[in-house]
N, C-alpha and C positions, 0 to 999 in steps of 0.2 A: 638399686636403681628403680625409680618409678617411671611409668610410661602411661600414655593415654592414647586411645584410638577411637575412631568413629566406626559406624556400622560396617561399611564396606568400601572397597576401592574398586577400580575397574577390573582388577585381576580376581576379585572375589574374596580377597583377604582383608582383614581389618587394616584400615589406613593409619599409619603411625604419625601422630601429631607432634608429640614432644617427649623428651627424656629429662628426668631429674637425676643427676649423678652426684652422690655425696663423696667427697674426697677429704683429705687432711687439710686442704686449703679452704674448704667450704663447699657450697652447693653450686654446681654448674647446671644451668637450665638451657637445654638445646631444643630449639623449635625446628621441626622438620617440614613445616608448611606454614602458609600464612594463617590458616585457621588455628594451627597450634600456637602461633605467636600470640594471637588474641586470647586464647584460653590461658596461656601462661600468665599474662598480665592480669587477667581476672582472678586467677588462683592466688597470686601473690598479694593482690589487693584484699581479697576476702580473708586471707590468713593474717593480715596485718603485718606481713614481713617487709613490705615496702617501708612502712613507717619505722620499724625496728632498724632496718638497714640505714636509713637516713639518720636516725638518732645515734646509731653506733658510729657512723662516719663523723658526725659533728663532735662526738666526745673522744673517740679513740683514733680518728683518722681511718684511712682505708684498710689498714692491716689489722682487722679484728681477729681475735683468737677464736678458732673453731670451737674451743671448749667453753668459751665465755657465754654470757647471756645473749649475745647477738652473733648470729652466724652470717658471714658474708655471702652474698648472692651475685652470681654473674650470669647474665642472660645473653645467649647467642641468638641473633636474629636468624630468620630463615635464610638458607643458602640462595644465592641468585640463580635464575633459571640456567639449566645445564646447557652449555654451548658446545660441548664436545672438545676433545683434545686428540692430536695425532698420536700421542703416546699412551692414551687411556681408552680402551675399548668400552663398549656398553656393558659387557659382562663384568668388567672390573669396577665400573662406576656403581653398578647395582649392589656390589658386595661390600662397598666401603662402609665401615661402622659409623653411623650417623652421630653417635655420642662420643666419638673420639675428641680429644682436646682440640679446640679451634686454633688454627694457625694465624687467623686474622685478629684484629682488635676485638676485645670483649667489651660490650656496652654495659655500663652500670645502670641499674634501675634508678631512674630519677623522678619517678612519680611520687607525689605526696600522698599521704594517707587520706582516706575519705574525710572531707570536712576541713582539711588543713592545706594551706598553700605551701609550696616548697620554699625552703629558706635560701636566700641569695648566696649564703656561704656554702651551701651544699654542692660538692663537685657534681657537675652535670645537671644542676637544677635548672639552668637556663636553656639547656638543649635537650628537649624531650626526644626520646628515641622514636623513630618512625613506626607507626602502627599500620601495617599493611592490611588493606581491605581483604576480607575473607574470599572475595571473588578472584584475587590475584592467584594465578596458576591454573585457573580453569581453562579447559580446552575449547576450541572453536565449537565443537559439536555440542558441548554442554550449554554454552551461552546462546548458541543458535536455537536450541530447543526452547529456552526461556523466551527468547525474542519472538519466535513464531507463536508461542502460546499467548504472548501479549497482543500480537497483531490479530490473532484469531478472536480475541475477546473485545476487539475494537468495533468501530462503526461498521455496519453491514454494507457491503459493496457488491455491485453486480459482478465485478471481477475482483475476487478477494485479494487483499494486499499480500496474503501469505503465499500466493502462487508464485509471483515473480521473486519474492524474497527467498523462498525455499529453493527456487531454481538457481539463483546466483550463489547462494550460500553452499549448495551442494557442489556447484562448480568450483567454488573457492576451496572446499575440502579436497577436491580432486587435484587441484593445482598445487596447493601448499601442504596437504596432509593435515591430519588432526593434531596440530601442534597447540601448545598453550597460546592464548590470545596475546599474552605479554611478549611472546617471541616473534610475533609478526612484525616485519620491518618494512621500511620504505622500499627496499629492494623487492620484497615479496609483493608489495602493492603494485609496483610497476610491472612485475612479471605477470601478475593477474591481468593488468590492463593490456599487456602485449598479447596474451591469450585471447582476450575479447576482440582485439583488433584483427585477429585471424580466425575468429570463430565462424563456422560455416552457417549460411542461411539455410533453414529447413534441414537441420542435421539428420532428422529421421528419414530423409529421402536417400541417405547414403548408408546402405547396409554394411559397408566395409568399416564404418566408424563404430559399429556396435561393440561395446566392451573395451574400446581403446581408451587409454588415459587421455585426459584433456590436452595436455601439452603435445602429445603425438597427433591428436586430431587437428590441432591448430597448425602444427608443422606441415602436415600433409595438405591441409587447405591452402596454406601459403605456397607450397611448392607447386601444386597443381593449378594455382590461381583460380580457385573456386569462388563463387559469390559468397561474400561475408555479410554478417548482419550490419545494418546501417549504423552510422556513427551516433545517431540520436539514441538508438537502442543500447549501444555500448555505454553511452553517457548515463542512460537511465539505470543500468546495472551498477555503474561506479557510484552513482548517487545513493543507491540502495546499500552498498557496502559502506559508504561514508556514514549513512544513518546508523548502521549497525555498530560501527567502531566508535562513533560519537557516544552511543549509549554505553558501550564498554568503558569508555573513558569516565563517564559519570559513575559507573559502578566501581571504578578503581581497579578494573582488571588490566588496564594498560595505561601507560602514562600519557601517550599522545596517539592521535589517529594517524596511522601510517598512510592512509589513502589521501591525506591532505597533500602529500607529495606528488600525487598524480595531477599533472597540469590539465586543467579543463580546456585549455586552448586547442588541444589535439582533437577535440570533439566539435569545434565550431567550424561551420562552413564559411568560405570567403563571402558568399552571398547567402543571407539567411533564407531558409526554405519556408515558404508560406503557401497555404492553400489559396487557390484562385477563387474569385467569385464566379457565379453563373452569369453569363452575359444574357442579353435579351434573346439572342438566337438559341442559346442553350435552354432557357426556360420554355420557349415555344416548342422546341423539340421534345423536351421531357414531358410536357403536358399536352402533346398533340392529341386531337380527338381519336385518331386511330389507335393510339396507345391506351388512352383512358378506358375505352370501351372493351379492351381485351383483358383488363384486370379481372381476375376470377376470385381474388381473395380481398377482403376489405382493407387489410393493412397496406396492400399494394396501391390501392386507390387513395386512401386517406392520409397515410403517414407522410408521403412527400408533400401533399398539399398543406398539412398542418405545419410541417417543417418550414415551408416557404413563407407562410403568413405569420408565424410566431417565433421562428428561430429556436424552438425547443430542441434539445438533444434527442437523438433517435431513441435512446433507452427511456427517456422521460416520457416520450409519446407512446412507445410500445408497451410500457408497463402500466398504463392508465387503467383504472377500474371504472366501471360505469358510474359509480358514486363519486368519482373525481370530477365529473362534469357538473358544475354547480352554477348558481347565480346569486348575485348580491346587489344591494342597492347602495350607491355612493352619492354623496352630495357635493356639488362644486361650491366655489366661493360665493356664488350668488344665491345659494340655497336651492338650486334646481337638482332634483333627484334623477339618477340614471340607474336603470336595471341593467347589470352587466353580467352576461354569461362568461364563465372562465373555467380554465383547467386548474385544478388544485394539485400542485406538484409537491409531494411529500412522501416520506418512506413509511407511512402508517399501515398500509395493507400488507398482507402476506406476500413476501418475495420482492417487495419494492425496495429500492435504494436510491440514494442521491449522491452526487459527486462530492459536494461540500455542504456545509450548513447554509451557505448563501444560495444554494440551489433550491431550497424550500421557498416557494413563492406561488403567486397566483398570476396566471397569464390569461388575458382576455381572449375570447374566441373571436377571431376576425369576422367582420360582416360578410366577406366573400365566402367563408366557410358556411355561414348560416344560409346564404343565398343558394349554395350548392346542395343544401338539404342535410346538413350535419345533424340537426335535431331529429329529423326523421330516421336517420341511421341509428342514433342513440336509442330511440324508441324501439327500433327493430331488434337491437341487441338485447335490450332489457326484456322484450317479449320472449326472446329465445331462452331466457333463464341464465344467460352467461353473466358472470360478475366482472369479467374482463372486457374492456372496450374493444380489444382486438383479440378475440379468442383464437385458439389453435396454434399460437406461437410456442416454440420450445423455450421454456424458462430454464435453460441450462446456464453454466458459468458464462459470464459475459452479458447475461440478461436477455430478455426477449428481443431487444433491439439488434442483436447480432444476426438473427435470421433475416431481418429486414435489410440491414446494411449489406449483407452478402448478396442478396437478390438484386438490390438496387445498383451496387457498384459493379458487380461482375456481369450481370445480364442486361438490366434495363439501361444503365448509363452507357456502357461501352458497346455491347452487342446490338441492342435495339436502337439506341439513339446515335451511336457512332461517336460519342464523346470519349476520346481515348487518353486525354491528358492525365498524367499521374498526379497532378495537383488538384484534381477535381474528384469529389466523392459526395456522398449524401451529407456529410458534415459541412459541406460548403454552403448549404442553405443558411447556416448561422453566420458565416462570413458575408454572404450576400445581404442578409437582412441588416446586419450591423453597418455595413457600408452604406446601404440605402438610408438607414436612420441618420447617420452622420451627414449625408448629403441633404437630408431633409431638415437639418439643424435641430435634431432632437438632442436635448441636454444629456451630458455624459451620465449623470446620476440615474436618469430613466433608462438609458441603454444598458447599464450594468445590472439594473433591476430586471429588465426583460431577459437578459442573457444568464442571469443567476451567477454573476461574477462577484468577487469581493470588492470592497470599497477601494478608493484610490489610496495613494501613498501619503498624500499631504495630510496635515493635521485637520484641516477643514473637512476634507473628504472622509477621513477615518472617524472623526468624533462629532462633527457638527452638521454635516450634510445629510438630510433625510433621504431615504430611498424612495423611489417613485411609488405613488399610490396606484391602485387598480384603475382608477379613472384616468390618471395621467398616462399610464401605460397603454390604455385603450386608445386615447387620442393620438399618442405617438405612432402606434401601429397603423391606425387608420390613415395617417397622413403620408405614409410611405408610398411612393409611386412605383408601379409595376408596368412592364410593357404589355401591349394588347395580347391577351391569352384567350383561346377558345376552350374554356373549361367545360367539360361535360357534366351536367348536374347528376346528382345521385337519384336513381329511380327506386322508389319504395320497394322494399323486399327484394332488391336486386341480388343480395347475397343470402336469401332465405335458405336455400338448399345447403349452402356451406355452413351456415350457423346451425342448421338442424343436425348435420353430420358431426360437427364438433360437440354439440350438446349430447348426442348419443355416445360419443367416445368418452365424454366426461362422466356420464351416468354409468357406463360400463366400468370405468376405473373406480368409481365409488363402490360399486358392487364387489369388485375384487378386493378392495380394501376392507370392506365389511366382513368378507369371508376370510380375511387373513392371507390373501394371495398377493404375490408381487405385482406391481403395476410398472410397466416399462416407462411410461411418460405420464406422470400425474397431471401435468398441465395440458397435455394433449398435443399431438402432432397434427400437422395440416392434413386434411383428408387426401387420400390417394387420387381420387377423381373429384375435381371441383366442378360444380354445376355451372352451366352457361345459360340456364333456362331463362333467367331474368335479365339477360343482357338486352339493352335497348339499341336500336340502330342509331348511328351517328346523326343522321339527318333529323331524327326525332328529338334529339337531345339539345341541339344547338339552339340558342336563343334567337 
């Protein structure tokens, strides 16, 4: 008997791939795995035995003599995944001799020799045996590792795609166990969905859940009627599992995606949830003079203003470098030239990322921002030596915009301004600008360019409609109407002490790096004490 094995198996022993057993009736080939089946086919082809067998069957029929010039071959395909039996325990299953005669049908080799087509008269020539993909039989953890490695090598994101995918895949392993991917059924998929439906919100806040199995955590959450994660979050996780199993289908590791059986209707609300826009009263409260003069850090003053007048995402604003503030000259249809200052949104500097390819764009700087002294602020930051437009933000996972969002949503919006609606947040500036653009009859092509969204679904929108130019976007933003706002202009060097402290922290971090010492926060944390030296009284700032 001949056998083949590969380097190692999970148990540390050589993995058995196939056996060749010589008997008085011929040679029986027994594949013990999908990889072994592929190797067997390659072995027979290289030795020319496939052609010999076909030639012998054409001349002598299927009963070839073992002592003759042609030896009969019988190939047993890999056994189907083990499903268990009430009368056969695991210990018995593992001790079964894999090379014992097969009780099921034996498949004849029906492949033609290299360079020759199979003869129509050859038994089985028209029905080729199934060649199972080498990935068949691999466990969830194995393919999970490959999938996460692929995601890690993809586009750079402020919030890595691997984080959510690893979270939900780890939870899947907890719920189902590390079974072969091919064994995951629709019942398993629905069981996973049921666990997510009872998964506690902020699980880390419940010490009693530590080290408990996922199913038990879900059961306790349901029994105690604890707050669970939102249905939109559940749906996000199910979509991540859908993507993983769709990829497994392409690999041939599983025949169909079991999560296709999870009905998406269970995650839809009767009334779709949508963020609200900021009303005129909201905007007047958010930018009231008594609030603007109390901002002690530049991002608290400028980021909300830029968001209101451009609709940029918070992370797109917060990750800007000084060099991303640029100017260009564009010509209109009449040949008139316009010098247009703009924000260059791209992932080209260290740490920057964009949501999609459509997010790479140029956004004109609104005239109101220039009137408030934005160019003077850029000059101050450049003089401080900082390369970031808003230095001092923590560039951790989620991007520097996370710091700004948490401050704005938790403190400024709700506590300072008293706007407590759960449908309102910093991101609502995008909704507000888009709504005001539509009401100002700005064309859809220019709106999606300003927002950094993908083209429409129609053929014209996808293939023929040009995106808005820098000049067109500028004219669109300038025609949007806003309620009367008492905006406090920027006073030169208002944040000079803050910028100096951040620059000192950055220099200290560079020295530690040069000396080979660890740096806690390379990008710099905000100073413990922000200076108020350059604050200007409200009455002096009002026009």
